[in-house]
C-alpha positions in Angstrom: -19.7 111.9 50.8 -20.6 109.7 53.8 -23.4 111.0 56.1 -22.1 113.2 58.9 -22.7 111.6 62.3 -24.5 113.6 65.1 -21.6 113.0 67.6 -17.9 112.5 67.1 -14.7 111.7 68.8 -12.6 114.6 69.9 -9.9 115.6 72.5 -11.2 118.4 74.8 -9.0 120.6 76.9 -11.1 120.9 80.1 -8.8 123.3 82.0 -5.3 124.4 82.6 -2.9 121.8 84.0 -1.2 118.5 83.1 -2.0 115.9 80.5 -5.1 114.8 82.5 -6.7 118.1 81.3 -6.8 116.6 77.8 -9.8 114.2 77.7 -10.6 111.9 74.7 -14.3 111.6 74.3 -16.7 109.8 71.9 -19.8 111.8 72.5 -18.9 115.3 71.5 -21.6 116.9 69.3 -20.5 117.3 65.7 -20.3 121.0 64.8 -22.7 122.4 62.2 -21.3 125.0 59.7 -22.7 128.5 60.2 -23.2 130.9 57.3 -20.0 131.4 55.5 -18.4 128.3 57.0 -17.4 124.8 55.9 -17.4 121.5 57.9 -14.2 119.6 57.5 -13.8 115.9 57.9 -10.4 116.0 59.7 -7.8 113.6 58.3 -4.7 114.9 60.2 -3.7 117.7 62.5 -0.1 118.8 63.4 1.1 119.6 67.0 2.6 122.9 68.1 4.2 124.4 71.2 1.1 126.6 71.7 -1.0 123.5 72.4 1.2 122.8 75.4 1.6 126.3 76.6 -2.1 127.0 76.4 -2.8 123.7 78.3 -0.4 124.7 81.0 -1.5 128.3 81.1 2.2 129.2 80.6 2.0 132.5 78.9 2.1 134.6 82.1 1.1 138.3 82.1 3.0 141.5 81.5 3.3 142.1 85.2 3.7 138.5 86.4 5.5 136.1 84.0 4.9 133.1 86.3 1.1 133.5 86.6 -1.3 131.1 84.9 -2.5 132.8 81.7 -3.3 131.7 78.2 -2.4 133.1 74.8 -3.3 136.8 74.3 -2.4 137.6 77.9 -5.3 139.2 79.7 -7.7 139.4 76.7 -8.2 135.7 76.2 -11.0 134.1 74.1 -10.3 130.7 75.5 -13.2 128.9 77.1 -13.5 125.3 78.4 -14.0 122.7 77.1 -11.9 123.6 74.0 -10.8 121.4 71.1 -7.3 122.4 70.3 -5.4 121.8 67.1 -4.3 124.5 64.6 -2.8 122.5 61.8 -6.0 121.0 60.2 -6.0 119.0 57.0 -9.1 117.2 55.6 -12.0 117.1 53.2 -14.9 119.5 53.1 -18.0 117.4 54.2 -20.7 120.1 54.3 -21.1 123.9 53.7 -23.0 126.6 55.4 -25.2 129.2 53.8 -23.5 131.3 51.2 -20.8 128.7 50.4 -21.1 126.9 47.1 -22.0 123.2 47.4 -19.4 122.5 44.8 -16.7 122.9 47.5 -17.9 119.7 49.1 -15.2 117.0 48.5 -12.3 119.5 48.3 -9.1 118.5 50.2 -8.0 121.5 52.1 -5.4 122.9 54.4 -6.6 125.4 57.0 -5.2 128.9 57.6 -5.6 128.7 61.4 -5.6 132.5 62.0 -8.8 134.2 63.0 -8.6 137.6 61.4 -10.6 140.5 62.9 -9.7 143.0 60.1 -11.0 143.1 56.5 -9.3 141.6 53.5 -6.4 143.7 52.5 -5.5 144.8 56.0 -2.6 142.7 57.1 -2.3 144.1 60.6 -2.0 141.3 63.2 -2.6 143.7 66.1 -5.9 141.9 67.0 -5.8 138.3 66.0 -6.8 134.9 67.4 -6.4 131.3 66.2 -8.4 128.2 65.5 -7.9 125.8 68.4 -7.9 128.7 70.9 -10.7 131.2 70.1 -12.8 128.5 68.5 -12.5 124.7 68.3 -9.8 123.2 66.1 -8.6 120.0 64.5 -8.1 117.5 67.4 -11.4 116.0 66.4 -13.1 114.0 63.7 -14.8 117.1 62.4 -14.4 120.9 62.7 -15.8 124.0 61.2 -13.9 127.0 59.9 -14.6 130.1 57.8 -14.7 129.1 54.2 -12.1 131.7 53.3 -9.6 129.9 55.7 -9.9 126.5 53.8 -7.5 126.4 50.9 -7.7 123.5 48.4 -4.5 121.6 47.9 -4.0 119.2 45.0 -0.3 118.7 45.3 1.0 115.1 45.4 1.6 115.0 49.2 -0.3 112.9 51.7 -2.6 114.3 54.4 -0.2 113.7 57.4 2.6 115.4 55.6 0.4 118.3 54.5 -0.5 118.8 58.2 3.1 119.7 59.0 3.0 123.0 57.2 0.1 125.2 58.6 1.2 126.8 61.8 5.0 126.3 61.7 5.6 127.5 58.2 3.2 130.5 58.4 4.9 131.5 61.7 8.3 131.1 60.1 7.3 133.1 56.9 6.0 135.9 59.1 9.2 136.0 61.1 11.2 136.4 57.9 8.8 139.0 56.6 9.2 141.0 59.8 13.0 140.8 59.6 13.0 141.6 55.8 15.4 138.7 55.1 16.8 139.3 51.7 18.7 137.3 49.1 22.3 136.6 50.0 21.9 137.5 53.7 22.9 135.1 56.4 20.3 134.1 59.1 21.1 132.2 62.3 18.2 130.0 63.3 17.9 128.7 66.9 15.7 125.7 67.7 16.3 124.7 64.1 15.2 121.1 64.5 11.7 122.0 65.6 8.7 122.7 63.4 9.1 126.5 63.1 12.9 126.3 63.1 13.1 123.8 60.3 10.6 125.8 58.4 12.7 128.9 58.7 15.7 127.1 57.3 13.7 126.0 54.2 12.0 129.3 53.7 15.2 131.2 54.0 16.5 129.2 51.1 13.3 129.9 49.1 14.3 133.6 49.5 17.8 133.0 48.4 19.2 133.6 51.8 21.8 131.5 53.6 20.6 129.8 56.8 22.8 128.5 59.7 21.3 126.3 62.3 21.7 126.1 66.1 20.6 122.7 67.4 21.5 119.8 69.6 24.0 117.0 68.8 22.7 114.3 66.5 20.5 116.5 64.3 23.3 118.1 62.2 22.8 115.9 59.1 19.1 116.3 59.0 19.4 120.1 59.0 22.1 120.2 56.4 19.8 118.0 54.2 17.0 120.7 54.3 19.3 123.5 53.5 21.4 124.6 56.5 24.8 125.9 55.3 26.3 125.1 58.6 25.4 123.9 62.1 26.3 125.2 65.5 25.7 123.1 68.6 23.6 124.9 71.2 25.7 123.7 74.1 29.0 125.1 72.7 31.1 126.6 75.5 31.3 129.9 73.7 28.3 130.3 71.4 29.6 133.7 70.0 33.0 132.2 69.1 31.5 129.0 67.6 29.1 131.0 65.4 32.1 133.1 64.2 33.9 130.0 63.3 31.0 128.3 61.5 29.4 131.2 59.7 31.2 132.5 56.6 30.7 136.2 57.3 28.5 138.5 59.4 25.1 137.4 60.7 22.4 139.7 59.2 19.4 138.2 61.0 18.8 136.0 64.0 15.6 134.0 63.9 15.2 132.9 67.6 12.8 130.3 69.0 14.8 129.5 72.1 15.8 132.7 74.0 16.6 131.9 77.6 20.3 132.2 78.6 21.5 132.5 75.0 19.5 135.7 74.3 22.1 138.3 74.9 24.8 136.2 73.0 22.4 136.2 70.0 22.4 140.0 70.0 26.2 140.0 70.3 26.4 137.8 67.3 24.4 140.1 65.0 26.2 142.6 62.8 25.7 146.3 63.4 22.2 147.2 62.1 21.3 143.6 62.2 17.7 142.3 62.9 16.5 140.0 65.6 13.1 138.2 65.1 11.4 135.9 67.6 8.2 133.8 67.7 9.0 131.6 70.7 11.0 131.1 73.8 11.3 127.4 74.6 14.5 128.0 76.5 12.9 130.6 78.8 10.8 133.7 78.1 12.4 136.0 80.7 15.8 137.0 79.5 18.8 139.2 80.4 19.3 142.1 78.1 22.1 144.7 78.0 20.3 147.6 76.2 23.7 149.1 75.3 24.1 146.2 72.8 20.9 147.2 71.2 21.5 150.9 70.8 25.2 150.9 70.2 24.8 148.3 67.4 21.6 150.0 66.0 19.8 146.7 66.2 16.1 146.0 65.4 14.1 143.6 67.6 10.9 142.1 66.1 8.3 140.0 67.9 6.2 137.8 65.6 3.2 135.5 66.0 1.2 133.6 63.3 1.1 135.4 60.0 -1.0 137.3 57.4 -3.4 136.1 54.8 -0.8 137.2 52.2 1.8 135.0 53.8 -0.5 132.0 54.0 -1.3 132.2 50.3 2.4 132.4 49.6 2.9 129.3 51.6 0.2 127.4 49.7 2.0 128.4 46.5 5.3 127.1 47.9 3.6 123.8 48.7 2.1 123.5 45.2 5.4 124.3 43.5 7.4 121.9 45.7 9.6 124.7 47.1 9.2 123.4 50.7 9.2 119.8 51.8 7.4 118.2 54.8 9.4 117.1 57.8 7.1 114.5 59.4 8.8 112.6 62.1 5.9 110.3 63.1 2.1 110.1 63.6 -0.1 109.2 66.6 -3.7 108.2 66.8 -5.9 111.0 68.2 -6.8 108.7 71.1 -3.0 108.6 71.9 -2.9 112.4 72.5 -1.1 112.0 75.9 1.7 109.9 74.3 1.9 112.4 71.4 2.4 115.3 73.8 5.0 113.4 75.8 6.9 112.7 72.6 6.5 116.4 71.6 7.9 117.6 74.9 10.9 115.2 74.7 12.1 117.2 71.6 14.1 114.2 70.3 12.9 114.6 66.7 13.4 116.8 63.7 10.3 118.5 62.1 6.8 117.8 63.2 4.5 115.3 65.0 1.0 114.8 63.7 -2.2 113.2 65.1 -4.7 111.4 63.0 -8.3 110.5 63.9 -8.5 106.8 64.7 -11.0 106.2 62.0 -8.5 107.4 59.4 -5.5 105.7 61.0 -4.9 102.9 58.6 -5.0 105.1 55.5 -3.4 108.3 56.8 -1.4 107.6 60.0 -0.1 104.1 59.9 2.4 104.6 57.1 4.2 107.2 59.2 3.9 105.6 62.6 7.1 104.6 64.4 7.0 101.5 66.5 
């Protein structure tokens, strides 16, 4: 392994606000792994909605949804400057005390969750994540607990591997919460995004039948990854259009959009159906007729991140080829502003990934779009 430099290039979030709050620097001290940790030479890091919402302070509070607040709402562990980036893929370059030196050189994918409960306790009541409570992967190097770094030997390149971490774990947890079973029908909103496209694939892994809600022009891509049918989100009557497209009752709604369509999604569910959400890109404050909930005996599930058990399952899916990466394009780490503009435009299917400039020719360039 090459010598680890004393300083590195990284993107630091220096406060809440616009893109100017993301600063690319070349003089950030390289972290040193503490006891039980590993140092990762970052090769690629995927982008997620939480990167933007944390930068903007867009999470609100339980009493004021418009106030500036970060993830965890009122009990934040975020301090500035912070290196964001949850979807880290790279090679272990050094280890802290208590970690076998034999791990140096492993290619790893990082479980981004910071668990505050012991192994075997899958409660997510008190959880944080890498890129928020501690520095993440928008840098040349990062440190993580050794138990969070999983070796991956599958024949998939680094940029593609970085599409899985956050999106697929979040999706798997959504389906766990909703108990999606073989043969059931699930309607997926925001299906072209990272989490939505993961839900479509992971539903198929379970033997369930996914239907996608998306914008025009993305129908073929979603059918290719497993959507049984596609509903356009701007249909004049969403309930009627779903009834036309879906062959039978909808057992589960996996919602990442919310906003004005929220109450229609509950109307679409069959009696005793289950609603699960891990995002609200269409608007987090919704109109709800509680009579729909109690007269139809519905279950509503909120979901965020996932358990150690679910992440290990995901690593197995990757190794077995049960899920495929949906990498739209890559950006240099120094192009973080351009990357986030493209992310916000939502004109892609799957994921966007940033690559440290020093790894660009090998990892990022083959996936770049001119």
